[in-house]
C-alpha positions as CSV (number, residue, x, y, z in Angstrom):
1,M,50.5,-52.8,-1.5
2,I,49.3,-56.0,-3.1
3,K,47.7,-57.4,0.0
4,M,44.2,-58.9,-0.3
5,L,42.4,-56.0,1.2
6,K,43.8,-53.5,-1.3
7,K,44.2,-55.3,-4.6
8,T,41.5,-57.9,-4.7
9,A,37.9,-57.1,-5.6
10,S,36.1,-58.4,-2.5
11,A,32.6,-59.9,-2.9
12,L,31.3,-57.1,-0.8
13,I,32.7,-54.4,-2.9
14,A,31.5,-56.1,-6.1
15,F,28.0,-56.4,-4.7
16,I,27.8,-52.8,-3.7
17,M,29.2,-51.5,-6.9
18,A,27.0,-53.7,-8.9
19,V,24.1,-51.9,-7.4
20,S,25.6,-48.5,-8.1
21,V,27.4,-48.9,-11.4
22,T,27.9,-45.3,-12.2
23,A,29.9,-42.8,-10.2
24,C,29.1,-39.2,-9.4
25,S,29.6,-37.0,-12.4
26,S,28.6,-33.8,-14.0
27,D,26.1,-33.9,-16.8
28,D,28.7,-33.1,-19.4
29,E,31.3,-35.6,-18.3
30,T,32.2,-38.6,-20.3
31,K,31.2,-41.9,-18.7
32,G,33.0,-45.2,-19.4
33,T,36.5,-46.5,-19.1
34,A,37.8,-44.8,-22.2
35,S,36.8,-41.3,-23.3
36,S,35.0,-40.7,-26.5
37,A,37.0,-39.8,-29.6
38,A,36.0,-36.1,-29.2
39,A,37.1,-36.0,-25.6
40,T,40.3,-37.8,-26.4
41,I,41.1,-35.2,-29.0
42,S,40.3,-32.3,-26.6
43,V,42.6,-33.8,-24.0
44,A,45.5,-34.0,-26.5
45,E,44.9,-30.5,-27.8
46,A,44.7,-29.0,-24.3
47,S,48.2,-30.4,-23.6
48,A,49.8,-29.8,-26.9
49,E,51.8,-26.7,-25.9
50,E,54.4,-26.6,-23.2
51,S,53.0,-25.3,-20.0
52,D,54.5,-22.5,-17.9
53,W,56.9,-23.8,-15.4
54,D,57.1,-22.8,-11.8
55,E,60.5,-23.9,-10.4
56,L,60.0,-25.3,-6.9
57,D,62.9,-26.3,-4.7
58,Q,62.8,-29.0,-2.0
59,T,61.2,-26.8,0.7
60,E,58.7,-25.3,-1.8
61,I,57.5,-28.7,-3.3
62,T,57.2,-30.3,0.1
63,A,55.0,-27.4,1.3
64,A,53.0,-27.3,-1.9
65,M,52.2,-31.1,-2.0
66,G,51.1,-31.0,1.6
67,M,48.8,-33.9,2.4
68,G,48.3,-36.5,-0.3
69,W,45.6,-39.1,-1.2
70,N,45.8,-42.2,-3.3
71,L,43.2,-43.0,-6.0
72,G,43.8,-46.6,-5.1
73,N,42.3,-49.8,-6.8
74,Q,41.4,-47.9,-10.0
75,L,43.9,-47.4,-12.8
76,E,46.2,-50.1,-11.4
77,A,43.2,-52.6,-11.1
78,N,43.3,-55.4,-13.5
79,S,41.4,-58.6,-14.5
80,N,43.7,-61.5,-15.6
81,G,46.4,-59.0,-16.5
82,V,44.0,-56.6,-18.4
83,P,44.0,-53.1,-16.7
84,S,40.5,-51.7,-16.1
85,E,39.6,-49.0,-13.6
86,T,36.4,-50.8,-12.6
87,A,37.9,-54.4,-12.3
88,W,38.1,-54.3,-8.5
89,G,34.7,-52.9,-7.8
90,N,35.3,-49.1,-7.9
91,P,33.1,-47.0,-10.2
92,T,34.3,-45.1,-13.3
93,I,36.5,-42.2,-12.3
94,T,35.0,-38.7,-12.8
95,E,36.4,-35.2,-12.0
96,D,34.0,-34.9,-9.1
97,I,36.0,-37.2,-6.9
98,F,39.0,-34.8,-7.2
99,K,36.8,-31.9,-6.4
100,V,35.7,-33.5,-3.1
101,V,39.3,-34.5,-2.3
102,K,40.5,-31.0,-2.9
103,D,37.7,-29.6,-0.8
104,A,38.6,-31.9,2.0
105,G,42.0,-30.3,2.3
106,F,44.3,-32.5,0.3
107,S,46.9,-30.9,-1.9
108,S,48.2,-33.8,-4.0
109,V,47.0,-37.2,-5.3
110,R,48.8,-40.3,-6.3
111,I,47.3,-42.1,-9.3
112,P,48.6,-45.7,-9.4
113,V,48.6,-47.1,-13.0
114,S,49.2,-50.6,-14.3
115,Y,50.1,-51.3,-18.0
116,L,50.5,-55.1,-18.2
117,S,48.6,-56.3,-21.3
118,K,48.2,-52.8,-22.6
119,I,51.9,-53.0,-23.7
120,G,52.5,-54.5,-27.1
121,E,55.2,-56.8,-28.2
122,G,58.9,-55.8,-28.5
123,P,61.0,-54.3,-29.7
124,D,58.6,-51.2,-29.7
125,Y,56.5,-52.2,-26.7
126,K,53.9,-49.7,-27.8
127,I,51.3,-48.8,-25.1
128,D,47.7,-49.0,-26.1
129,E,46.7,-45.4,-27.2
130,A,43.2,-45.5,-25.6
131,W,44.7,-46.5,-22.3
132,L,47.3,-43.6,-22.4
133,D,44.4,-41.3,-23.4
134,R,42.3,-42.4,-20.3
135,I,45.4,-41.9,-18.0
136,Q,45.9,-38.5,-19.3
137,E,42.2,-37.6,-18.9
138,V,42.2,-38.6,-15.2
139,V,45.5,-36.7,-14.7
140,D,43.8,-33.7,-16.2
141,Y,40.8,-34.1,-13.8
142,A,43.2,-33.7,-10.8
143,I,45.4,-30.9,-12.3
144,K,42.3,-28.9,-13.2
145,N,41.4,-28.9,-9.6
146,D,44.8,-27.5,-8.6
147,L,46.2,-30.8,-7.3
148,Y,49.7,-32.1,-7.6
149,V,49.7,-35.5,-9.2
150,I,52.0,-38.6,-9.0
151,I,51.7,-41.2,-11.6
152,N,53.7,-44.5,-11.7
153,I,54.0,-47.9,-13.2
154,H,52.3,-49.7,-10.3
155,G,51.2,-53.4,-10.7
156,D,53.6,-54.4,-13.4
157,G,56.4,-55.3,-10.8
158,Y,54.6,-58.1,-8.9
159,Y,55.3,-61.8,-9.2
160,S,51.8,-62.3,-7.9
161,V,50.1,-60.4,-10.8
162,N,49.2,-62.1,-14.1
163,G,51.4,-60.5,-16.7
164,G,53.8,-58.8,-14.2
165,W,57.2,-58.2,-16.0
166,I,59.3,-55.8,-13.9
167,L,60.7,-58.9,-12.1
168,C,64.0,-58.1,-10.5
169,V,65.3,-61.6,-10.1
170,D,64.4,-63.0,-13.4
171,E,67.1,-64.0,-15.8
172,N,65.9,-61.9,-18.8
173,Q,67.0,-58.6,-17.5
174,D,68.1,-57.2,-20.9
175,E,64.6,-57.7,-22.2
176,I,63.0,-56.3,-19.0
177,K,65.2,-53.2,-19.1
178,A,64.6,-52.6,-22.8
179,K,60.8,-52.8,-22.2
180,Y,61.0,-50.6,-19.1
181,E,62.9,-48.0,-21.0
182,A,60.4,-48.0,-23.9
183,V,57.4,-47.8,-21.6
184,W,58.7,-44.9,-19.6
185,T,59.8,-43.1,-22.7
186,Q,56.3,-43.2,-24.1
187,I,54.8,-42.1,-20.8
188,A,57.2,-39.3,-20.5
189,E,56.7,-38.2,-24.1
190,R,53.0,-38.0,-23.6
191,F,53.3,-35.8,-20.5
192,K,56.5,-33.9,-21.2
193,D,54.8,-30.5,-21.5
194,Y,52.9,-30.7,-18.2
195,D,54.0,-28.2,-15.6
196,E,55.4,-28.8,-12.2
197,H,52.1,-30.2,-10.8
198,L,53.0,-33.6,-12.4
199,I,55.5,-36.0,-10.8
200,F,56.7,-39.3,-12.2
201,E,57.3,-42.3,-9.9
202,S,59.4,-45.1,-11.4
203,M,57.7,-48.1,-10.0
204,N,55.9,-49.5,-7.0
205,E,57.0,-52.1,-4.3
206,V,59.3,-54.0,-6.7
207,F,61.1,-56.9,-5.0
208,D,61.4,-60.6,-5.4
209,G,58.2,-61.4,-3.5
210,T,59.9,-62.8,-0.4
211,Y,60.3,-60.9,2.9
212,G,63.6,-60.6,4.8
213,N,66.9,-59.4,3.6
214,P,66.9,-58.2,-0.1
215,N,68.4,-60.3,-2.8
216,P,71.6,-58.5,-3.7
217,T,71.2,-59.1,-7.5
218,G,67.6,-58.1,-7.4
219,Y,68.5,-54.9,-5.6
220,E,71.2,-54.2,-8.2
221,N,68.5,-54.5,-10.9
222,I,66.1,-52.2,-9.0
223,N,68.9,-49.6,-8.9
224,A,69.4,-50.1,-12.7
225,Y,65.7,-49.7,-13.4
226,N,65.7,-46.3,-11.5
227,Q,68.7,-45.1,-13.5
228,I,67.0,-46.1,-16.8
229,F,63.9,-44.3,-15.6
230,V,65.7,-41.0,-14.8
231,D,67.6,-41.1,-18.0
232,S,64.6,-42.0,-20.2
233,V,62.4,-39.2,-18.8
234,R,65.1,-36.5,-19.0
235,E,65.9,-37.4,-22.7
236,T,62.3,-36.7,-23.7
237,G,63.1,-33.0,-23.2
238,S,60.7,-30.1,-22.6
239,N,59.6,-29.8,-18.9
240,N,60.8,-33.3,-18.2
241,T,64.4,-32.0,-18.0
242,K,63.5,-30.3,-14.8
243,R,60.5,-32.3,-13.4
244,W,60.7,-33.9,-9.9
245,L,61.2,-37.6,-10.3
246,L,60.3,-40.2,-7.5
247,I,62.2,-43.4,-6.9
248,P,61.8,-46.3,-4.5
249,G,64.2,-48.8,-3.0
250,W,63.6,-52.4,-2.3
251,N,59.7,-52.9,-1.8
252,T,59.5,-49.2,-0.6
253,N,60.7,-50.4,2.7
254,I,62.3,-47.7,4.9
255,Q,65.1,-49.8,6.4
256,H,66.1,-51.3,3.0
257,T,65.8,-48.0,1.2
258,A,68.0,-46.3,3.8
259,S,70.6,-49.1,3.5
260,A,73.9,-49.0,1.6
261,S,72.3,-51.3,-1.1
262,F,70.1,-48.4,-2.4
263,V,71.8,-46.2,-5.0
264,I,70.3,-42.8,-5.9
265,P,70.5,-42.4,-9.7
266,Q,72.8,-40.0,-11.4
267,D,70.8,-37.1,-12.7
268,T,73.2,-35.5,-15.0
269,K,70.7,-34.4,-17.6
270,C,68.6,-32.4,-15.2
271,E,68.4,-28.8,-16.1
272,S,67.2,-27.5,-12.7
273,D,69.4,-25.7,-10.3
274,G,69.6,-28.3,-7.6
275,K,68.4,-31.9,-7.0
276,R,65.2,-33.0,-8.5
277,I,65.1,-36.6,-7.2
278,M,62.5,-37.7,-4.5
279,I,62.6,-40.8,-2.5
280,S,59.5,-43.1,-2.2
281,V,58.7,-45.3,0.8
282,H,55.5,-46.8,2.4
283,Y,54.5,-47.0,6.0
284,Y,52.1,-49.6,7.4
285,D,53.5,-50.5,10.8
286,P,52.6,-52.4,12.9
287,Y,51.0,-54.8,10.3
288,N,48.6,-56.5,12.6
289,F,47.0,-53.1,13.4
290,T,47.1,-51.6,10.0
291,L,46.5,-54.3,7.3
292,D,46.0,-57.7,8.9
293,E,42.8,-59.2,7.7
294,N,42.9,-62.2,10.0
295,M,40.8,-61.1,12.9
296,S,42.4,-63.8,15.1
297,T,45.7,-62.0,14.9
298,A,44.7,-58.5,14.1
299,T,44.9,-55.7,16.7
300,T,42.5,-52.9,17.1
301,Q,44.2,-50.4,19.5
302,W,47.4,-48.4,19.0
303,G,49.5,-45.7,20.7
304,Q,49.9,-44.5,24.3
305,Y,46.2,-44.8,25.0
306,A,45.9,-48.4,24.1
307,V,44.9,-50.7,27.0
308,E,44.1,-54.0,25.2
309,N,44.6,-55.8,22.0
310,F,47.7,-53.9,20.8
311,D,51.1,-54.7,19.5
312,N,54.2,-54.7,21.6
313,W,56.2,-52.9,18.9
314,G,55.5,-50.3,16.1
315,Q,54.2,-47.8,18.6
316,Q,54.8,-44.0,18.7
317,D,58.5,-44.2,19.4
318,Y,58.9,-46.5,16.4
319,V,57.2,-44.0,14.2
320,D,59.5,-41.3,15.3
321,S,62.5,-43.4,14.8
322,Q,61.5,-44.3,11.2
323,M,60.8,-40.8,10.2
324,K,64.0,-39.6,11.7
325,I,65.8,-42.2,9.6
326,L,64.2,-40.7,6.5
327,N,65.2,-37.2,7.6
328,D,68.7,-38.0,8.4
329,K,69.4,-40.1,5.2
330,F,67.5,-38.1,2.6
331,V,65.7,-35.0,3.6
332,S,68.6,-33.4,5.2
333,Q,70.7,-34.2,2.1
334,G,68.3,-32.4,-0.3
335,Y,66.0,-35.3,-1.3
336,P,62.3,-34.9,-0.5
337,V,60.7,-38.1,0.8
338,I,57.2,-39.1,-0.2
339,I,55.5,-41.7,2.0
340,G,53.5,-42.8,-1.0
341,E,51.2,-45.1,1.0
342,M,50.0,-45.2,4.7
343,G,46.7,-46.1,6.3
344,V,44.7,-48.3,8.6
345,Q,41.9,-50.6,7.4
346,N,38.5,-50.5,9.1
347,K,37.9,-53.0,11.9
348,S,34.9,-51.4,13.5
349,H,33.0,-54.6,12.9
350,V,35.1,-56.2,15.7
351,Y,35.6,-53.1,17.9
352,D,33.2,-50.2,17.8
353,K,35.8,-47.7,18.9
354,H,38.4,-48.7,16.4
355,N,37.9,-45.7,14.2
356,E,39.3,-43.5,17.1
357,F,42.5,-45.4,17.1
358,R,42.6,-45.3,13.3
359,R,42.3,-41.5,13.5
360,Y,45.0,-41.4,16.2
361,W,47.5,-43.5,14.2
362,N,46.9,-41.5,11.0
363,E,47.3,-38.2,12.8
364,Y,50.4,-39.3,14.6
365,V,52.1,-40.6,11.5
366,V,51.2,-37.5,9.5
367,K,52.5,-35.3,12.3
368,A,55.8,-37.2,12.5
369,A,56.1,-37.2,8.7
370,K,55.7,-33.4,8.6
371,T,58.0,-32.8,11.4
372,N,60.7,-34.7,9.5
373,G,60.1,-33.0,6.2
374,C,58.3,-35.9,4.6
375,I,55.2,-35.8,2.4
376,P,52.5,-38.3,3.5
377,V,50.0,-39.8,1.0
378,Y,47.0,-41.7,2.4
379,W,46.2,-45.1,0.8
380,D,42.4,-45.1,-0.1
381,N,41.2,-48.3,-1.8
382,G,37.7,-47.0,-2.4
383,W,36.0,-49.3,0.1
384,N,34.4,-48.0,3.3
385,G,33.0,-51.2,4.8
386,E,34.7,-54.0,6.8
387,K,38.5,-54.0,6.1
388,G,38.2,-50.9,3.9
389,L,40.6,-47.9,3.8
390,G,38.2,-45.5,2.1
391,L,37.8,-41.9,3.2
392,F,35.3,-41.0,0.5
393,D,32.3,-42.6,-1.2
394,R,33.4,-42.7,-4.8
395,V,29.9,-43.3,-6.1
396,N,28.4,-40.2,-4.5
397,C,31.6,-38.3,-4.1
398,E,31.0,-37.6,-0.3
399,V,33.3,-37.7,2.7
400,T,32.7,-40.9,4.7
401,Q,35.4,-40.6,7.5
402,P,35.4,-36.9,8.6
403,E,37.1,-37.6,11.9
404,I,40.0,-39.3,10.2
405,I,40.4,-36.5,7.7
406,E,40.1,-33.9,10.4
407,G,42.9,-35.5,12.3
408,I,45.1,-35.8,9.2
409,M,44.5,-32.1,8.3
410,R,45.1,-31.0,11.9
411,A,48.5,-32.6,11.7
412,I,49.6,-31.3,8.3
413,T,48.4,-27.7,8.9
414,S,49.5,-27.2,12.5
415,E,52.5,-25.0,13.0
416,G,54.9,-26.3,15.7
417,D,54.1,-29.1,18.3
418,Y,50.7,-29.8,19.5
419,E,49.0,-32.6,21.5
420,I,47.1,-35.0,19.5
421,P,43.6,-35.5,21.0
422,A,43.3,-38.9,22.7
423,P,41.0,-41.5,21.2
424,M,37.4,-41.0,22.5
425,V,36.7,-44.4,24.1
């Protein structure tokens, strides 16, 4: 999401991170946004040979990815269109954050990535080599800790971001599509020998910036981008001919993605036995409870135990209906669905029991997602204070929200139905 709470470096975050400028790291880890030349060489050498491939079908990849976590507000962060992992107040990424995430029970991580000014001029549109090196280094941190990894092109599709260029209703579509193909070809070439732990996601929340019914021409362009993505990745060969590929519809909205306007790309160059396309959606309903930063309109309770200050829609029955749509439209047809973002910001500063309702919402959504064969991925923006969505302290690499994590893990690991514990209020 490009909402203020997620994508802007708040004054509070900046202040805290200014005090603690270095993240937790082992003594032998490289610090700084880009690795040293020696570290870069070792990363490249480590990935030079094609990795062994474990072919996972829909059921197997869904089980293997389990519960996911987003390294949000890091590699997709930017300042005036220049990507930088510390631009929005988070510390330099180290391997230790992935260790604590793995230890907490997560099986997969989504690593959002922006390119923006790191892409050169056409016709080559060459990506800055140091930026690709750093992306690869972070991916390797996660894979080294036996995590499945999703990487994407994240902030380049926003009209609200300086330098955004995947703009679905602009007139220069030939140029956009040529650039898009060139960028994905370079990313895919860099990672083509990685094994099944790596998944590519074509883009993030691309739409025309207005809410309501999708622009038909804009949606046609989004469908075209997804087809270019699939073709470009497959053509790089090696393990990319059988890799799982993740595609979104209009703004990753469930209703618009499940509509007739969304076209699943042809995947004729896939060499796996069976479908290898996944569908990407996000879930943040009801907005006033999950992401609303205006405390005059925000709600602080949710679900069957709410007695005051709650929404009259987006409750448990709505979660069930949305997950069933995804199951009926995609999962039952052989397409895994990844709920690439979900979560509730912290409003404990206005209601001291809010964390209990945050836990209840997250647990309910994860349980419903699992029941319908979907893969949930929690959005963590690295901030644990007011309006934050953090589950971990990225400076000290420690769990900060054990109750929420406990609820999430109870939902993803439980076999069969169970009664979610009521909020303790």
